[in-house]
C-alpha positions, 0 to 999 in steps of 0.5 A: 803258415800257422802251426800248433799242437792239437788239443788232446781231450781225455775221455772215459772211453778213450780220447779226442784229438782236436786238430781244427776248431774255427768259427766255421768248422771243426775236425777231431780224431776220436780214439775209442778203446775196445768195449767202451761206449759213448753217450746216447746223445744228440746235438741241438745245433751241431751237424757232424759227419763221421768216418770210421778209419779203423776198428769196428763199432755198433752204431745206434742212429735213432731207431736203427742199430748197425755194425759200422765198418772202416771206410763207411761214413755216417752223417748226423744232423742236429736233433738226431739221437746216436751212440757208438760202441767200440767192438774193437779199438776204433779210430773215427774222423769227425768233421762238424760245425764248430759247436763242440760243447753242444751235447745233450746226453740222454744216457751215459755209462760214466755218469755224465748225464 
């Protein structure tokens, strides 16, 4: 049995908890503070599925904008433009392919473009 501590990655909008990262898949918990916004972004290779565990968010997926509520999933294939804004403090479970650095930022509140 292999036990270890997850990797904590502080972000300007909250933090990520990387609990799995292998050559075949990755798993993260995203904790987003109320009022914060993640980058308008896409991924060239990374394919992810997100599950909103708690909170409430405004989700932009290509040209659609909708309110994302707990218990709902969103699949994001490569080259899909997306953004999340926390209407209240939110916790997201992310499962994806392992390319965690594959981020093309199109807009970013925190100057990371």
